[in-house]
GUZA-543896 format. One record per residue (C-alpha): x, z, y. Coordinates in Angstrom, 3 decimals, always signed. Layout:
N
[[X Z Y]]
...
# end
This chain:
378
[[-77.794 -20.122 +94.482]]
[[-79.302 -21.271 +91.201]]
[[-82.796 -22.324 +90.306]]
[[-84.625 -20.856 +87.331]]
[[-84.111 -24.139 +85.493]]
[[-80.345 -23.942 +86.016]]
[[-80.331 -20.386 +84.683]]
[[-82.046 -21.696 +81.564]]
[[-79.610 -24.583 +81.198]]
[[-76.603 -22.315 +81.641]]
[[-77.859 -20.218 +78.771]]
[[-78.489 -23.229 +76.572]]
[[-82.258 -22.956 +76.875]]
[[-84.279 -25.943 +77.989]]
[[-86.473 -25.425 +81.041]]
[[-90.103 -25.638 +79.930]]
[[-93.104 -26.709 +81.932]]
[[-94.597 -23.517 +80.570]]
[[-93.355 -20.721 +78.375]]
[[-93.861 -20.538 +74.615]]
[[-97.549 -20.280 +74.001]]
[[-100.011 -20.359 +71.192]]
[[-103.597 -21.439 +70.940]]
[[-104.742 -18.214 +72.525]]
[[-103.151 -19.103 +75.845]]
[[-105.100 -22.293 +76.438]]
[[-108.251 -20.513 +75.403]]
[[-107.516 -17.575 +77.651]]
[[-106.797 -19.613 +80.780]]
[[-109.438 -21.502 +82.669]]
[[-112.493 -20.221 +84.387]]
[[-115.339 -19.098 +82.212]]
[[-113.688 -20.076 +78.941]]
[[-113.803 -17.878 +75.862]]
[[-110.460 -16.205 +75.261]]
[[-110.753 -16.713 +71.521]]
[[-110.774 -12.940 +70.975]]
[[-113.699 -10.689 +70.220]]
[[-113.389 -8.529 +73.315]]
[[-114.301 -4.887 +73.229]]
[[-117.992 -4.334 +73.774]]
[[-118.907 -2.865 +77.120]]
[[-120.248 +0.647 +76.731]]
[[-121.959 +2.964 +79.187]]
[[-119.740 +5.680 +80.695]]
[[-118.953 +8.439 +78.223]]
[[-118.349 +12.073 +79.014]]
[[-115.719 +14.322 +77.513]]
[[-113.762 +17.370 +78.539]]
[[-110.725 +16.673 +80.706]]
[[-108.427 +19.492 +81.722]]
[[-105.579 +19.550 +84.166]]
[[-102.863 +22.161 +84.275]]
[[-104.799 +23.758 +87.137]]
[[-108.126 +23.884 +85.274]]
[[-106.955 +24.497 +81.721]]
[[-107.241 +28.268 +82.157]]
[[-110.651 +27.970 +83.764]]
[[-112.309 +25.823 +81.089]]
[[-113.080 +22.143 +80.791]]
[[-114.573 +19.889 +83.409]]
[[-117.223 +17.465 +82.198]]
[[-115.901 +14.305 +83.758]]
[[-117.250 +10.741 +83.461]]
[[-114.977 +7.894 +82.451]]
[[-114.083 +7.163 +86.020]]
[[-111.499 +8.541 +88.380]]
[[-111.169 +9.201 +92.089]]
[[-109.321 +6.556 +94.025]]
[[-105.613 +7.234 +93.627]]
[[-104.529 +4.182 +95.596]]
[[-101.411 +5.753 +97.066]]
[[-99.436 +5.339 +93.826]]
[[-98.735 +1.635 +94.318]]
[[-98.581 +1.891 +98.081]]
[[-95.793 +4.407 +97.529]]
[[-93.908 +2.004 +95.259]]
[[-94.063 -0.843 +97.773]]
[[-93.348 +1.267 +100.841]]
[[-90.436 +3.217 +99.407]]
[[-88.884 +0.116 +97.821]]
[[-89.004 -1.613 +101.201]]
[[-87.463 +1.469 +102.783]]
[[-84.569 +1.384 +100.307]]
[[-84.065 -2.360 +100.844]]
[[-83.832 -1.849 +104.603]]
[[-81.060 +0.748 +104.171]]
[[-79.289 -0.551 +101.095]]
[[-75.488 -0.354 +101.013]]
[[-74.744 -2.093 +97.712]]
[[-77.581 -4.595 +97.154]]
[[-78.863 -7.145 +99.673]]
[[-82.219 -8.890 +99.508]]
[[-81.364 -12.383 +100.766]]
[[-84.325 -13.833 +102.665]]
[[-82.761 -17.287 +102.715]]
[[-82.262 -17.076 +98.957]]
[[-85.922 -16.187 +98.486]]
[[-87.024 -19.174 +100.556]]
[[-84.789 -21.536 +98.575]]
[[-86.102 -20.295 +95.247]]
[[-89.719 -20.486 +96.372]]
[[-89.180 -24.019 +97.649]]
[[-88.272 -25.095 +94.084]]
[[-91.374 -23.565 +92.510]]
[[-94.387 -25.796 +92.168]]
[[-96.374 -23.389 +90.037]]
[[-95.811 -20.236 +88.022]]
[[-95.860 -21.018 +84.300]]
[[-98.355 -18.874 +82.437]]
[[-96.470 -16.771 +79.924]]
[[-98.453 -15.677 +76.899]]
[[-98.203 -11.888 +76.715]]
[[-97.307 -11.819 +73.023]]
[[-95.532 -15.164 +72.828]]
[[-93.065 -13.699 +70.311]]
[[-95.855 -12.433 +68.000]]
[[-94.327 -8.961 +67.747]]
[[-97.167 -6.717 +68.931]]
[[-100.004 -5.013 +67.103]]
[[-103.473 -6.138 +68.183]]
[[-106.874 -5.364 +66.698]]
[[-108.925 -5.627 +69.906]]
[[-109.843 -1.958 +69.789]]
[[-108.771 +1.616 +70.582]]
[[-105.940 +1.524 +68.048]]
[[-104.273 -1.233 +70.077]]
[[-104.459 +0.997 +73.167]]
[[-102.883 +3.860 +71.193]]
[[-100.159 +1.515 +69.964]]
[[-99.377 +0.250 +73.461]]
[[-99.193 +3.742 +74.910]]
[[-96.762 +4.873 +72.208]]
[[-94.782 +1.647 +72.662]]
[[-94.491 +2.138 +76.414]]
[[-93.604 +5.807 +76.013]]
[[-90.543 +4.654 +74.018]]
[[-89.772 +1.455 +75.929]]
[[-86.424 +2.275 +77.510]]
[[-82.648 +2.130 +77.142]]
[[-81.837 -0.199 +74.263]]
[[-78.454 -1.437 +75.466]]
[[-76.184 +1.298 +73.997]]
[[-76.919 -0.159 +70.542]]
[[-75.975 -3.826 +70.741]]
[[-78.248 -4.698 +67.825]]
[[-81.333 -2.911 +69.186]]
[[-83.819 -4.477 +71.578]]
[[-87.429 -4.282 +72.658]]
[[-88.541 -6.629 +69.872]]
[[-87.278 -4.153 +67.285]]
[[-89.335 -1.372 +68.847]]
[[-92.520 -3.420 +69.240]]
[[-92.397 -4.974 +65.778]]
[[-91.281 -1.736 +64.132]]
[[-94.199 +0.203 +65.579]]
[[-96.532 -2.650 +64.635]]
[[-95.395 -2.536 +61.008]]
[[-95.706 +1.252 +60.935]]
[[-99.282 +1.085 +62.169]]
[[-100.213 -1.696 +59.769]]
[[-98.875 +0.449 +56.942]]
[[-100.591 +3.666 +58.104]]
[[-103.423 +3.570 +60.642]]
[[-102.992 +7.295 +61.361]]
[[-99.284 +6.995 +62.251]]
[[-99.989 +7.424 +65.972]]
[[-102.680 +10.079 +65.787]]
[[-102.053 +12.676 +68.480]]
[[-101.357 +15.515 +66.049]]
[[-98.775 +13.431 +64.203]]
[[-97.047 +12.320 +67.402]]
[[-96.370 +15.997 +68.147]]
[[-94.420 +16.469 +64.915]]
[[-92.072 +13.500 +64.599]]
[[-88.361 +14.212 +64.299]]
[[-85.503 +11.858 +65.104]]
[[-84.938 +10.842 +61.463]]
[[-88.697 +10.344 +61.008]]
[[-88.843 +8.102 +64.077]]
[[-85.962 +6.071 +62.701]]
[[-87.760 +5.785 +59.379]]
[[-90.917 +4.696 +61.202]]
[[-88.969 +1.914 +62.920]]
[[-86.850 +1.197 +59.845]]
[[-83.744 +1.665 +61.984]]
[[-80.582 +2.603 +60.038]]
[[-78.852 +4.860 +62.593]]
[[-79.612 +7.215 +65.493]]
[[-81.459 +5.577 +68.382]]
[[-80.097 +5.670 +71.933]]
[[-81.408 +8.812 +73.660]]
[[-83.130 +9.715 +70.400]]
[[-83.834 +13.322 +71.375]]
[[-85.539 +12.128 +74.550]]
[[-87.631 +9.621 +72.625]]
[[-88.807 +12.351 +70.266]]
[[-89.548 +14.667 +73.177]]
[[-91.659 +11.991 +74.859]]
[[-93.586 +11.307 +71.647]]
[[-94.404 +15.011 +71.466]]
[[-95.452 +15.012 +75.121]]
[[-97.797 +12.074 +74.562]]
[[-99.351 +13.676 +71.508]]
[[-99.830 +17.071 +73.156]]
[[-101.334 +15.723 +76.369]]
[[-103.605 +13.217 +74.656]]
[[-104.936 +15.962 +72.398]]
[[-105.334 +18.459 +75.239]]
[[-107.055 +16.202 +77.754]]
[[-108.265 +12.977 +76.117]]
[[-109.516 +13.911 +72.638]]
[[-106.296 +12.495 +71.223]]
[[-107.033 +8.910 +72.298]]
[[-105.210 +6.767 +74.830]]
[[-108.384 +4.659 +75.037]]
[[-110.129 +7.636 +76.666]]
[[-107.317 +7.815 +79.215]]
[[-107.845 +4.129 +80.007]]
[[-111.609 +4.510 +80.328]]
[[-111.037 +7.271 +82.889]]
[[-109.432 +4.841 +85.324]]
[[-112.641 +3.043 +86.291]]
[[-111.176 -0.426 +85.641]]
[[-108.436 +0.268 +88.181]]
[[-104.810 -0.376 +87.264]]
[[-103.749 +1.726 +90.243]]
[[-105.801 +4.654 +89.027]]
[[-104.373 +4.250 +85.538]]
[[-100.786 +4.345 +86.814]]
[[-101.562 +7.462 +88.823]]
[[-103.359 +9.172 +85.937]]
[[-100.523 +8.443 +83.531]]
[[-97.960 +9.780 +85.989]]
[[-100.112 +12.828 +86.684]]
[[-100.633 +13.828 +83.050]]
[[-97.402 +12.644 +81.399]]
[[-94.195 +13.821 +83.114]]
[[-92.085 +11.387 +81.100]]
[[-93.716 +8.521 +83.030]]
[[-92.935 +9.990 +86.471]]
[[-90.380 +7.399 +87.434]]
[[-89.262 +8.505 +90.877]]
[[-86.016 +9.639 +92.423]]
[[-84.440 +10.584 +95.760]]
[[-82.482 +8.095 +97.854]]
[[-80.734 +9.113 +101.089]]
[[-83.024 +12.100 +101.393]]
[[-86.300 +10.280 +100.712]]
[[-88.366 +10.187 +97.535]]
[[-88.644 +6.728 +95.986]]
[[-91.354 +5.739 +93.491]]
[[-91.035 +2.997 +90.873]]
[[-93.316 +3.921 +87.917]]
[[-91.973 +1.203 +85.629]]
[[-93.385 +2.385 +82.301]]
[[-96.718 +3.527 +83.738]]
[[-97.171 +0.106 +85.330]]
[[-96.138 -1.757 +82.208]]
[[-98.787 +0.125 +80.221]]
[[-101.449 -1.264 +82.557]]
[[-99.850 -4.713 +82.449]]
[[-99.643 -4.652 +78.644]]
[[-103.323 -3.768 +78.384]]
[[-104.216 -6.585 +80.768]]
[[-102.090 -9.052 +78.824]]
[[-103.120 -7.930 +75.348]]
[[-106.860 -7.881 +76.014]]
[[-106.833 -10.973 +78.228]]
[[-108.182 -9.077 +81.233]]
[[-111.265 -7.985 +79.300]]
[[-112.429 -4.766 +77.647]]
[[-109.667 -2.192 +77.785]]
[[-107.588 -4.664 +79.787]]
[[-110.095 -5.293 +82.553]]
[[-108.679 -4.167 +85.890]]
[[-110.284 -5.214 +89.131]]
[[-107.062 -4.546 +91.037]]
[[-104.418 -5.978 +88.705]]
[[-102.879 -7.627 +91.776]]
[[-101.895 -4.169 +93.033]]
[[-99.147 -3.769 +90.432]]
[[-95.558 -4.610 +91.332]]
[[-92.844 -5.849 +89.015]]
[[-91.462 -3.397 +86.475]]
[[-87.977 -2.590 +87.725]]
[[-85.659 -2.698 +84.710]]
[[-82.289 -4.178 +83.714]]
[[-83.257 -7.794 +83.273]]
[[-85.118 -8.733 +86.445]]
[[-82.348 -7.639 +88.875]]
[[-79.818 -9.700 +86.903]]
[[-82.056 -12.790 +86.995]]
[[-82.671 -12.332 +90.729]]
[[-78.924 -12.180 +91.272]]
[[-78.467 -15.423 +89.320]]
[[-81.077 -17.015 +91.555]]
[[-79.346 -15.907 +94.740]]
[[-82.213 -13.609 +95.726]]
[[-80.096 -10.477 +95.362]]
[[-76.467 -10.137 +96.400]]
[[-74.234 -7.287 +95.227]]
[[-71.303 -5.584 +96.890]]
[[-67.959 -6.459 +95.326]]
[[-67.629 -2.953 +93.893]]
[[-71.080 -3.063 +92.276]]
[[-70.524 -6.577 +90.944]]
[[-67.212 -5.496 +89.429]]
[[-68.822 -2.485 +87.701]]
[[-71.571 -4.624 +86.184]]
[[-69.278 -7.442 +85.125]]
[[-66.911 -4.985 +83.400]]
[[-69.871 -3.359 +81.576]]
[[-69.293 -0.076 +83.368]]
[[-72.054 +2.509 +83.461]]
[[-73.997 +3.289 +86.626]]
[[-75.369 +6.806 +86.815]]
[[-79.120 +7.377 +87.026]]
[[-80.238 +8.284 +90.524]]
[[-77.079 +6.976 +92.177]]
[[-77.450 +4.834 +95.289]]
[[-76.391 +1.748 +93.346]]
[[-78.957 +2.270 +90.598]]
[[-81.833 +3.007 +92.970]]
[[-80.959 -0.009 +95.114]]
[[-80.850 -2.356 +92.124]]
[[-84.347 -1.384 +91.119]]
[[-86.016 -0.897 +94.495]]
[[-84.521 -4.065 +95.993]]
[[-85.801 -6.028 +92.994]]
[[-89.325 -4.740 +93.620]]
[[-89.121 -5.594 +97.310]]
[[-87.580 -9.021 +96.714]]
[[-90.269 -10.093 +94.261]]
[[-92.978 -8.848 +96.606]]
[[-91.516 -11.163 +99.253]]
[[-91.365 -13.996 +96.729]]
[[-94.980 -13.388 +95.789]]
[[-96.099 -13.475 +99.407]]
[[-94.307 -16.770 +100.058]]
[[-95.556 -18.385 +96.849]]
[[-99.118 -17.286 +97.612]]
[[-98.859 -18.726 +101.110]]
[[-97.404 -21.975 +99.799]]
[[-99.913 -22.414 +96.970]]
[[-102.951 -21.069 +98.773]]
[[-103.861 -18.814 +95.863]]
[[-103.148 -15.267 +94.816]]
[[-100.015 -14.847 +92.727]]
[[-99.675 -11.671 +90.694]]
[[-96.468 -9.669 +90.596]]
[[-97.278 -9.066 +86.919]]
[[-97.053 -12.824 +86.318]]
[[-93.778 -13.092 +88.208]]
[[-92.361 -10.130 +86.309]]
[[-93.158 -11.612 +82.899]]
[[-91.852 -15.002 +84.001]]
[[-88.533 -13.640 +85.268]]
[[-88.148 -11.282 +82.315]]
[[-88.835 -14.084 +79.818]]
[[-86.153 -16.178 +81.504]]
[[-83.684 -13.313 +81.378]]
[[-84.096 -12.252 +77.757]]
[[-83.477 -15.814 +76.605]]
[[-80.149 -15.824 +78.433]]
[[-77.693 -14.040 +76.142]]
[[-74.885 -14.312 +78.703]]
[[-76.856 -12.514 +81.426]]
[[-74.926 -9.491 +82.688]]
[[-77.137 -6.552 +83.591]]
[[-76.388 -3.073 +84.844]]
[[-76.067 -0.229 +82.356]]
[[-77.758 +3.089 +83.053]]
[[-78.760 +5.806 +80.610]]
[[-82.340 +6.458 +81.648]]
[[-85.679 +7.305 +80.053]]
[[-87.527 +5.279 +82.690]]
[[-86.432 +1.758 +81.694]]
# end
């Protein structure tokens, strides 16, 4: 079992007391302090026409910028992940490993959301539009060894800086694969390029049909609830419906819907469009990196067959038992870590914070071996 610091050292990265930050972090932390950003002005609830597939033929419903409680979305993620972990054949959540890791943690370093400086931010609705497009495309980089999340985030940022209308809903509906590549300044076809284009079209169509073309209207509908936002995104945008079937039971993970809420919270410093009264309800975002880091830490243990597949860079099919267990067991393991850390520290620890912490450790470790699955969900 390794500590997070030993993972860093193995990868040639020094273990920091906190992650790379900038001046905004110290301003953003601390009770009552100004975040250093001009947060979005609070406005009274607005009204606009929202349609669902059931009501679209019957006319619009005048709906305030609030939503009914849709709390089951995150309860489903936690409950079904625990169910998978209790029946897993290929991945084991090691309780002793969790306790050892937690015993080495004195505090969770605060990771600045944009510590790399790669994201667009103007403190307004255009940032929300940018983040929604970013998270619609935030999946499956590994087939191109030169492509990573930074390329996507910075490429979309540059595109928006060059043309503020680049992500207007009507334009999102018309992009082709070559046009998306040109937008990102990427010289060759993207992994799952057809799926990326399809999802861009889906976002544009649904935003135009139900939210006056603006992701900010979608966010204002959630009533400052991250849980509601995840549920609304999954309800209206099929490409975000990250669930599967495992041993006859439906399992919910909602990685990209959750990361949209988490990105808003991080970008806006928990204010304005990023203010969520239930941010603690989110789980980690089950991807490639976090399971690999948890394995390094001794929190997850793999069967010999699964370990061999990953270490030989073999592909694992989407929806297979192995793939579902890797993701669901990661969610369950970090929930257990969070509970123990909260008990030890006497304060609430957010899964969002743990996710960013573990992910930041993993992406700095170039030798980290992760599983390989062709999927639109992560």
